DSSP file (Angstrom, degrees, kcal/mol; ACC not computed):
  #  RESIDUE AA STRUCTURE BP1 BP2  ACC     N-H-->O    O-->H-N    N-H-->O    O-->H-N    TCO  KAPPA ALPHA  PHI   PSI    X-CA   Y-CA   Z-CA
    1    1 A M              0   0    0      0, 0.0     2,-0.4     0, 0.0    17,-0.2   0.000 360.0 360.0 360.0 142.1    0.0    3.7   13.7
    2    2 A S  E     -A   17   0A   0     15,-2.6    15,-2.8     2,-0.0     2,-0.4  -0.997 360.0-167.0-136.8 144.5   -2.3    0.9   12.6
    3    3 A I  E     -A   16   0A   0     -2,-0.4     2,-0.4    13,-0.2    13,-0.2  -0.996  11.8-179.5-120.9 129.3   -1.7   -2.3   10.9
    4    4 A T  E     -A   15   0A   0     11,-2.3    11,-3.0    -2,-0.4     2,-0.4  -0.999   9.9-175.8-136.4 131.5   -4.7   -4.3    9.5
    5    5 A L  E     +A   14   0A   0     -2,-0.4     2,-0.3     9,-0.2     9,-0.2  -0.994  19.0 164.0-122.8 127.3   -4.6   -7.7    7.7
    6    6 A A  E     -A   13   0A   0      7,-2.5     7,-3.0    -2,-0.4     2,-0.7  -0.998  40.0-129.4-149.3 150.3   -7.9   -9.1    6.4
    7    7 A A  E     -A   12   0A   0     -2,-0.3     2,-0.6     5,-0.2     5,-0.2  -0.893  33.3-179.5 -93.5 111.4   -9.3  -11.7    4.0
    8    8 A I  E >   -A   11   0A   0      3,-2.7     3,-1.3    -2,-0.7    61,-0.1  -0.865  56.4 -56.9-122.3 101.3  -11.8   -9.7    1.7
    9    9 A G  T 3  S-     0   0    0     -2,-0.6    60,-0.0     1,-0.3     0, 0.0  -0.487 121.8 -14.8  68.1-132.2  -13.4  -11.8   -0.8
   10   10 A P  T 3  S+     0   0    0      0, 0.0    59,-2.5     0, 0.0     2,-0.3   0.285 126.3  77.6 -88.5  18.2  -10.7  -13.5   -3.0
   11   11 A E  E <   -AB   8  68A   0     -3,-1.3    -3,-2.7    57,-0.3     2,-0.5  -0.870  67.6-138.9-127.8 156.9   -7.9  -11.0   -1.7
   12   12 A L  E     -AB   7  67A   0     55,-3.3    55,-2.6    -2,-0.3     2,-0.5  -0.948  25.8-159.5-105.9 134.1   -5.7  -10.5    1.2
   13   13 A V  E     -AB   6  66A   0     -7,-3.0    -7,-2.5    -2,-0.5     2,-0.5  -0.983  10.6-171.7-126.0 129.1   -5.5   -6.9    2.1
   14   14 A L  E     -AB   5  65A   0     51,-2.1    51,-2.9    -2,-0.5     2,-0.4  -0.983  10.0-177.2-119.7 119.5   -2.7   -5.4    4.2
   15   15 A A  E     -AB   4  64A   0    -11,-3.0   -11,-2.3    -2,-0.5     2,-0.4  -0.983   6.5-176.9-122.2 129.7   -3.1   -1.7    5.3
   16   16 A I  E     +AB   3  63A   0     47,-2.7    47,-3.0    -2,-0.4     2,-0.4  -0.998  10.5 175.3-121.9 128.6   -0.6    0.3    7.3
   17   17 A A  E     -AB   2  62A   0    -15,-2.8   -15,-2.6    -2,-0.4     2,-0.2  -0.978   7.3-177.5-133.5 144.5   -1.4    3.8    8.3
   18   18 A D        -     0   0    0     43,-2.4    43,-0.3    -2,-0.4    37,-0.1  -0.795  32.0-129.7-130.0-177.4    0.3    6.4   10.4
   19   19 A D        +     0   0    0     -2,-0.2    41,-0.3    41,-0.2    43,-0.0  -0.158  67.3 119.9-122.0  40.0   -0.4    9.9   11.6
   20   20 A G  S    S-     0   0    0     39,-0.1    40,-0.8    41,-0.1     3,-0.1   0.188  86.1 -71.2 -82.9-157.0    3.0   11.4   10.4
   21   21 A V  S    S-     0   0    0      1,-0.2     2,-0.1    38,-0.1    39,-0.1   0.690  71.1-138.5 -78.9 -19.9    3.6   14.2    8.0
   22   22 A G        -     0   0    0     37,-0.1     2,-0.5     2,-0.1    -1,-0.2  -0.267  20.6 -75.5  93.3-175.2    2.5   12.1    4.9
   23   23 A I        -     0   0    0     37,-0.4     5,-0.1    30,-0.1    -1,-0.0  -0.957  39.3-112.5-121.7 135.5    4.1   12.0    1.5
   24   24 A D    >>  -     0   0    0     -2,-0.5     3,-1.4     1,-0.2     4,-0.8  -0.530  25.3-136.5 -66.0 120.1    3.8   14.6   -1.3
   25   25 A P  H 3> S+     0   0    0      0, 0.0     4,-0.7     0, 0.0     3,-0.2   0.723 103.0  61.5 -55.0 -22.3    1.7   12.9   -4.0
   26   26 A E  H >4 S+     0   0    0      1,-0.2     3,-0.6     2,-0.2     4,-0.5   0.888 100.8  54.3 -61.3 -41.8    4.2   14.3   -6.7
   27   27 A K  H X4 S+     0   0    0     -3,-1.4     3,-0.5     1,-0.2    -1,-0.2   0.753  96.0  67.1 -68.0 -25.2    7.0   12.4   -5.0
   28   28 A L  H 3< S+     0   0    0     -4,-0.8    -1,-0.2    -3,-0.2    -2,-0.2   0.875 108.5  36.5 -67.9 -35.6    5.1    9.1   -5.3
   29   29 A E  T << S+     0   0    0     -4,-0.7    -1,-0.2    -3,-0.6    -2,-0.2   0.435  91.0 115.2 -96.6  -1.8    5.3    9.2   -9.1
   30   30 A H  S X  S-     0   0    0     -3,-0.5     3,-1.9    -4,-0.5    -3,-0.0  -0.431  74.2-124.1 -69.3 144.3    8.8   10.6   -9.3
   31   31 A P  T 3  S+     0   0    0      0, 0.0    -1,-0.1     0, 0.0    -4,-0.0   0.680 108.5  66.1 -59.9 -20.8   11.5    8.4  -10.8
   32   32 A Q  T 3  S+     0   0    0      1,-0.2     2,-1.9     2,-0.1     3,-0.3   0.531  74.3  93.7 -80.7  -7.1   13.6    8.8   -7.6
   33   33 A S    <>  +     0   0    0     -3,-1.9     4,-2.3     1,-0.2    -1,-0.2  -0.487  45.3 151.6 -87.1  64.1   10.9    6.9   -5.5
   34   34 A H  H  >  +     0   0    0     -2,-1.9     4,-2.8     1,-0.2    -1,-0.2   0.838  63.1  57.9 -68.6 -31.1   12.6    3.6   -5.9
   35   35 A G  H  > S+     0   0    0     -3,-0.3     4,-2.2     2,-0.2    -1,-0.2   0.940 112.7  38.5 -64.5 -45.2   11.5    2.2   -2.7
   36   36 A I  H  > S+     0   0    0      2,-0.2     4,-3.5     1,-0.2     5,-0.2   0.927 116.9  52.6 -70.0 -43.0    7.7    2.6   -3.5
   37   37 A L  H  X S+     0   0    0     -4,-2.3     4,-2.1     1,-0.2    -1,-0.2   0.916 109.4  49.8 -54.2 -43.4    8.4    1.6   -7.1
   38   38 A G  H  X S+     0   0    0     -4,-2.8     4,-2.4     2,-0.2    -2,-0.2   0.936 109.7  50.2 -65.3 -44.7   10.1   -1.5   -5.9
   39   39 A M  H  X S+     0   0    0     -4,-2.2     4,-2.5     1,-0.2     5,-0.2   0.970 110.9  49.4 -58.6 -54.5    7.3   -2.5   -3.6
   40   40 A R  H  X S+     0   0    0     -4,-3.5     4,-2.2     1,-0.2    -1,-0.2   0.885 110.3  51.7 -58.7 -31.8    4.7   -2.0   -6.4
   41   41 A Q  H  X S+     0   0    0     -4,-2.1     4,-1.5    -5,-0.2    -1,-0.2   0.888 111.5  45.0 -63.8 -41.4    6.7   -4.1   -8.7
   42   42 A R  H  X S+     0   0    0     -4,-2.4     4,-0.6    -3,-0.2    -2,-0.2   0.895 113.5  49.9 -73.2 -35.2    7.0   -7.0   -6.3
   43   43 A I  H ><>S+     0   0    0     -4,-2.5     5,-2.4    -5,-0.2     3,-0.8   0.905 111.0  50.6 -59.7 -44.7    3.3   -6.8   -5.4
   44   44 A A  H ><5S+     0   0    0     -4,-2.2     3,-1.9     1,-0.3    -1,-0.2   0.814 101.5  59.8 -67.6 -28.1    2.4   -6.9   -9.1
   45   45 A Q  H 3<5S+     0   0    0     -4,-1.5    -1,-0.3     1,-0.3    -2,-0.2   0.786 106.3  50.8 -71.1 -20.1    4.7   -9.9   -9.8
   46   46 A C  T <<5S-     0   0    0     -3,-0.8    -1,-0.3    -4,-0.6    -2,-0.2   0.297 126.8-104.0 -98.5  12.2    2.4  -11.7   -7.2
   47   47 A G  T < 5S+     0   0    0     -3,-1.9    -3,-0.2     1,-0.2    -2,-0.1   0.709  85.5 111.0  80.3  22.6   -0.8  -10.5   -9.1
   48   48 A G      < -     0   0    0     -5,-2.4     2,-0.3    19,-0.1    -1,-0.2  -0.415  58.4-124.4-115.5-166.5   -1.6   -7.7   -6.6
   49   49 A Q  E     -C   66   0A   0     17,-2.3    17,-3.2    -2,-0.1     2,-0.4  -0.975   9.2-152.9-141.2 150.7   -1.7   -3.9   -6.3
   50   50 A L  E     -C   65   0A   0     -2,-0.3     2,-0.4    15,-0.2    15,-0.2  -0.992  11.7-175.0-127.0 127.5   -0.1   -1.4   -4.1
   51   51 A S  E     -C   64   0A   0     13,-2.8    13,-2.5    -2,-0.4     2,-0.4  -0.883   4.0-170.1-118.4 149.4   -1.6    1.9   -3.3
   52   52 A V  E     +C   63   0A   0     -2,-0.4     2,-0.3    11,-0.2    11,-0.2  -0.997  29.9 118.9-137.2 133.0    0.0    4.7   -1.2
   53   53 A G  E     -C   62   0A   0      9,-2.3     9,-2.7    -2,-0.4     2,-0.2  -0.893  60.3 -32.5-165.3-161.9   -1.9    7.9   -0.2
   54   54 A T  E     -C   61   0A   0     -2,-0.3     7,-0.3     7,-0.2     6,-0.1  -0.504  66.0-103.2 -74.6 140.9   -3.2    9.9    2.6
   55   55 A G    >   -     0   0    0      5,-0.6     3,-2.0     4,-0.4     7,-0.2   0.055  36.6 -97.2 -60.0 170.1   -4.3    8.2    5.9
   56   56 A P  T 3  S+     0   0    0      0, 0.0    -1,-0.1     0, 0.0     4,-0.1   0.690 123.2  52.5 -64.4 -16.8   -7.9    7.6    6.8
   57   57 A D  T 3  S-     0   0    0      2,-0.4     3,-0.1     0, 0.0    -2,-0.1   0.270 123.7-100.3 -99.9  12.7   -8.1   10.7    9.0
   58   58 A G  S <  S+     0   0    0     -3,-2.0     2,-0.3     1,-0.3   -39,-0.0   0.431  96.5  78.8  88.6  -2.0   -6.8   13.0    6.2
   59   59 A G  S    S+     0   0    0    -41,-0.1    -2,-0.4    -5,-0.1    -4,-0.4  -0.856  76.7  19.3-135.0 170.4   -3.2   13.1    7.5
   60   60 A G  S    S-     0   0    0    -40,-0.8    -5,-0.6    -2,-0.3   -37,-0.4  -0.304  91.3 -59.6  63.9-150.4   -0.2   10.9    7.5
   61   61 A T  E     - C   0  54A   0     -7,-0.3   -43,-2.4   -43,-0.3     2,-0.4  -0.943  33.2-161.5-134.4 143.4    0.3    8.0    5.0
   62   62 A M  E     -BC  17  53A   0     -9,-2.7    -9,-2.3    -2,-0.3     2,-0.5  -0.996   3.8-167.8-127.5 129.3   -1.6    4.9    4.2
   63   63 A V  E     -BC  16  52A   0    -47,-3.0   -47,-2.7    -2,-0.4     2,-0.4  -0.970  11.6-173.3-117.8 127.7    0.1    2.0    2.3
   64   64 A C  E     -BC  15  51A   0    -13,-2.5   -13,-2.8    -2,-0.5     2,-0.5  -0.986   7.0-171.6-126.3 120.3   -2.4   -0.7    1.0
   65   65 A A  E     -BC  14  50A   0    -51,-2.9   -51,-2.1    -2,-0.4     2,-0.5  -0.962   2.3-167.9-116.2 124.9   -1.4   -3.9   -0.6
   66   66 A R  E     +BC  13  49A   0    -17,-3.2   -17,-2.3    -2,-0.5   -53,-0.2  -0.927  13.1 173.9-111.2 128.2   -4.0   -6.2   -2.2
   67   67 A L  E     -B   12   0A   0    -55,-2.6   -55,-3.3    -2,-0.5   -19,-0.1  -0.987  37.6-102.9-134.8 138.9   -3.0   -9.7   -3.1
   68   68 A P  E     -B   11   0A   0      0, 0.0   -57,-0.3     0, 0.0     2,-0.2  -0.371  43.7-118.8 -62.3 137.9   -4.9  -12.7   -4.4
   69   69 A A        -     0   0    0    -59,-2.5     2,-0.4   -61,-0.1   -62,-0.0  -0.472  21.8-117.6 -77.8 148.4   -5.5  -15.2   -1.7
   70   70 A C        -     0   0    0     -2,-0.2     2,-0.5     2,-0.0    -1,-0.1  -0.638  28.4-160.9 -84.4 134.2   -4.0  -18.7   -2.0
   71   71 A R              0   0    0     -2,-0.4    -1,-0.0     1,-0.1     0, 0.0  -0.973 360.0 360.0-119.5 125.9   -6.7  -21.4   -2.1
   72   72 A S              0   0    0     -2,-0.5    -1,-0.1     0, 0.0    -2,-0.0   0.456 360.0 360.0-114.6 360.0   -5.9  -25.0   -1.3
């Protein structure tokens, strides 16, 4: 498992990847996927985007959240 948090330009990017069995792409868009849908909605409310897909090595799962960075 890896967890990365980085400031990239005007965004904060949080990426979490594992080497498990992964998630079937069809299930990601299924209405029963309330957990992922809820995460996407909460990130969108903050002006960001959430993506879920295959991990960087072609297996497992990667969840990536991109949010606007706060500037003070």
